[in-house]
C-alpha positions as CSV (number, residue, x, y, z in Angstrom):
1,M,159.6,46.7,105.5
2,K,158.3,43.6,106.8
3,L,154.5,44.3,107.8
4,T,153.4,42.0,111.1
5,F,150.2,39.9,110.9
6,E,150.0,36.9,113.5
7,N,147.3,34.5,112.5
8,K,145.0,37.5,111.3
9,V,142.0,36.5,109.3
10,A,140.2,39.5,107.1
11,V,136.9,39.6,104.9
12,V,137.3,41.6,101.6
13,T,133.9,42.3,100.0
14,G,133.7,42.3,96.4
15,A,136.9,40.1,95.4
16,G,135.7,38.6,92.7
17,R,137.9,40.9,90.2
18,G,139.8,44.5,90.4
19,L,140.8,46.1,93.5
20,G,139.1,43.7,95.7
21,R,140.9,40.6,94.2
22,A,144.6,42.9,94.4
23,I,143.5,43.6,98.1
24,A,142.6,39.8,98.7
25,E,146.1,38.5,97.0
26,D,147.8,40.6,98.7
27,L,146.8,40.6,102.4
28,A,147.0,36.9,101.7
29,A,150.6,37.4,100.8
30,E,151.3,38.7,103.9
31,G,150.0,35.2,105.5
32,V,146.6,36.5,106.0
33,H,143.9,33.6,106.0
34,V,141.1,35.7,103.5
35,I,137.5,35.3,103.1
36,C,136.7,36.5,99.4
37,V,133.3,38.1,99.0
38,S,131.6,38.4,96.1
39,R,128.0,38.3,94.8
40,S,129.2,35.1,92.2
41,E,130.4,31.8,93.4
42,S,132.5,31.4,90.3
43,S,134.5,35.2,90.9
44,C,134.9,34.8,94.2
45,G,135.3,31.1,94.1
46,A,138.3,31.5,91.2
47,V,139.9,34.0,93.5
48,A,140.3,32.3,96.5
49,E,141.4,28.9,94.4
50,A,144.3,30.8,92.9
51,I,145.3,32.4,96.3
52,R,145.6,28.6,97.9
53,A,147.1,27.8,94.5
54,S,150.1,30.4,95.2
55,G,150.9,29.1,99.0
56,G,148.1,31.1,100.6
57,S,145.1,30.5,102.7
58,A,141.8,31.7,102.0
59,E,137.6,30.8,101.2
60,S,135.3,32.1,99.4
61,L,131.8,33.8,100.6
62,A,129.3,34.1,97.7
63,V,126.7,36.8,99.0
64,D,124.6,39.5,97.6
65,V,126.2,42.5,100.0
66,A,123.2,44.6,99.6
67,D,121.1,41.9,101.4
68,R,121.4,42.6,104.6
69,E,119.9,39.8,105.7
70,A,121.7,37.3,103.9
71,V,124.7,39.0,105.1
72,R,123.6,38.6,108.7
73,A,123.4,34.9,108.2
74,A,126.6,34.6,106.4
75,I,128.3,36.3,109.0
76,A,126.9,33.9,111.5
77,T,128.5,31.4,109.9
78,L,131.8,32.8,109.5
79,L,131.8,34.0,113.3
80,G,131.0,30.1,114.1
81,K,134.0,29.0,111.8
82,H,136.5,31.7,112.7
83,E,136.4,33.2,116.3
84,T,136.6,36.7,115.1
85,I,137.5,38.5,111.5
86,D,140.4,40.6,112.4
87,I,140.3,43.2,109.5
88,L,137.4,44.3,107.1
89,V,137.9,45.7,103.6
90,N,134.6,47.2,102.7
91,N,135.4,47.6,98.6
92,A,132.3,46.1,97.0
93,G,130.8,48.9,94.6
94,I,128.5,49.1,91.6
95,T,127.7,52.1,89.4
96,R,124.6,53.1,87.6
97,D,125.1,56.4,86.3
98,N,122.4,58.7,85.2
99,L,121.7,62.6,85.2
100,L,119.7,63.1,88.7
101,M,116.6,64.5,86.4
102,R,116.3,60.8,84.9
103,M,118.0,58.9,87.6
104,K,115.3,56.2,88.4
105,D,114.7,55.1,92.5
106,E,116.3,51.5,91.8
107,E,119.5,53.5,90.4
108,W,119.6,55.4,93.5
109,D,118.9,52.7,95.8
110,E,120.7,50.0,94.3
111,V,124.2,52.1,94.7
112,I,123.8,53.3,98.1
113,A,122.6,49.9,99.2
114,T,126.0,48.0,97.8
115,N,128.3,51.2,97.9
116,L,127.3,52.7,101.7
117,S,124.6,50.3,103.7
118,S,126.7,47.0,102.8
119,A,129.7,48.6,104.9
120,R,127.5,49.3,108.1
121,T,126.2,45.9,107.5
122,W,129.2,44.2,108.0
123,S,130.5,46.7,110.3
124,Q,128.0,46.5,113.0
125,A,128.2,42.9,113.2
126,L,131.9,42.5,113.2
127,V,133.3,45.0,115.1
128,Q,132.1,43.5,118.2
129,P,134.2,40.3,118.4
130,M,136.9,42.9,117.3
131,A,136.0,44.9,120.4
132,R,136.5,41.8,122.6
133,K,139.6,40.9,121.4
134,R,140.7,44.4,121.6
135,W,142.4,44.7,118.1
136,G,140.6,45.5,115.1
137,R,141.1,47.1,111.3
138,I,138.4,48.7,109.1
139,I,139.4,50.0,105.8
140,N,136.5,51.3,104.1
141,I,137.3,51.7,99.9
142,T,136.0,55.0,99.0
143,S,136.9,56.8,95.9
144,V,137.8,60.8,94.8
145,I,134.2,61.0,93.3
146,G,133.0,61.0,96.7
147,L,135.3,64.2,97.4
148,I,134.7,66.1,94.2
149,G,131.7,64.9,93.2
150,N,130.8,63.8,89.1
151,A,128.2,64.6,87.4
152,G,125.9,62.0,86.5
153,Q,127.0,60.2,89.2
154,S,125.0,61.8,92.2
155,N,124.0,58.5,93.7
156,Y,128.0,57.0,93.6
157,A,129.4,59.9,94.7
158,A,126.8,60.3,97.7
159,A,127.6,56.7,98.7
160,K,131.5,57.0,98.6
161,A,131.1,60.6,100.6
162,G,128.5,58.9,102.9
163,L,131.7,55.8,103.6
164,I,134.3,58.7,104.3
165,G,131.9,60.2,107.2
166,F,130.9,56.8,108.4
167,T,134.9,55.8,108.6
168,K,135.6,58.7,111.0
169,S,132.2,58.0,112.8
170,L,133.9,54.4,113.5
171,A,137.2,55.5,114.4
172,R,135.9,57.9,117.2
173,E,133.6,55.1,118.3
174,F,136.3,52.2,118.9
175,A,139.4,53.9,119.2
176,K,139.2,52.6,122.6
177,R,139.0,49.2,121.8
178,N,142.2,49.6,119.7
179,I,140.2,48.9,116.1
180,T,141.1,51.8,113.5
181,A,138.8,52.9,110.8
182,N,140.2,54.2,107.7
183,A,139.4,55.0,104.0
184,V,141.1,54.8,100.8
185,A,139.8,56.7,97.5
186,P,141.3,55.9,94.6
187,G,141.5,58.1,91.5
188,F,141.4,56.5,88.5
189,I,142.4,52.9,88.2
190,Q,143.1,50.4,85.5
191,T,140.1,47.8,86.6
192,D,136.7,46.0,84.6
193,M,134.9,49.0,85.5
194,T,136.9,51.5,83.4
195,S,137.9,49.0,81.3
196,V,134.3,49.8,79.3
197,L,136.0,53.6,78.9
198,D,137.0,54.3,75.4
199,E,140.4,55.9,74.1
200,K,138.8,59.7,73.9
201,T,137.4,59.4,77.4
202,K,140.5,57.4,78.7
203,E,142.8,60.3,77.1
204,S,140.8,63.0,78.7
205,I,141.0,61.5,82.4
206,V,144.4,60.9,82.1
207,G,145.0,65.0,81.2
208,T,143.4,65.7,84.5
209,V,146.2,63.6,86.1
210,P,149.1,65.0,87.2
211,L,151.3,61.8,86.9
212,R,149.2,61.4,83.2
213,R,148.5,57.7,83.7
214,M,145.8,55.9,85.7
215,G,146.4,53.5,88.6
216,V,147.0,49.9,88.4
217,P,145.1,47.8,91.2
218,Q,148.1,47.0,93.3
219,D,148.4,50.9,93.7
220,I,145.4,50.9,96.3
221,S,146.2,47.0,97.6
222,R,149.9,48.0,99.1
223,L,148.4,50.9,101.0
224,V,145.2,48.8,102.1
225,T,147.4,45.8,103.3
226,Y,150.0,48.9,105.5
227,L,146.4,50.0,107.0
228,A,145.7,46.3,108.3
229,S,149.0,45.6,109.6
230,E,150.3,46.2,113.3
231,E,152.2,48.4,111.6
232,S,149.2,51.1,111.5
233,G,148.1,51.5,114.9
234,Y,148.3,54.9,115.6
235,I,146.3,56.0,112.3
236,T,142.6,56.1,112.3
237,G,139.7,58.4,110.8
238,Q,141.9,59.0,107.9
239,T,141.1,59.2,104.5
240,F,144.1,58.1,101.7
241,T,143.5,59.7,98.6
242,V,145.7,57.3,95.8
243,D,144.9,59.4,92.4
244,G,148.4,60.6,90.7
245,G,147.7,63.8,92.2
246,M,144.2,64.9,90.9
247,V,142.8,65.9,94.2
248,M,145.6,67.5,96.3
């Protein structure tokens, strides 16, 4: 099925690698102008350059999504350049794993700020022009960990579970403005985050997946691209697990 995107502009946070890069590349392949956001200019710049080299339209924006004021200043610049950001993909995320009894305040705060609070900052600023245009798509990348929890990841689980509630509330607030909000919950995907795991751990993980394999970034990006399209207009407030059958 050919998806419909007419003169759309998207912001993808955490676009410098992994899932974010795959999402940015898939959207660009559909003709969307993509603003690739990451903390590192070299990483988001390289992704934007690769998209342009393959015939797509993209630009890069280096900003720490956990820095609320820096993000607001960056958004003001973006909206001066682009009338509306039509599609927002809140993908940026980090881990600071530790057992709760040993978890430091900064390990909690950094994960909440990057994985949850940043989604609020971007959404709050970009939803107003979406509302004026009466069209918008917000896709939040959560995790199956936000649904089932995980020992040593109480901060990550809390942030990802919070994204699900945040998504449902956005969906209810802005449905009358033809803005949809959905969440995608990946399971274990082959990215930089999982590449550091040893083989024994990977085997243990795969043993919990009915399909008996990890996913690839394109398993996520294809769904995100659909949720960003015209064709997804009657879908809102939903959380889609892409996990090989882990959570049923």
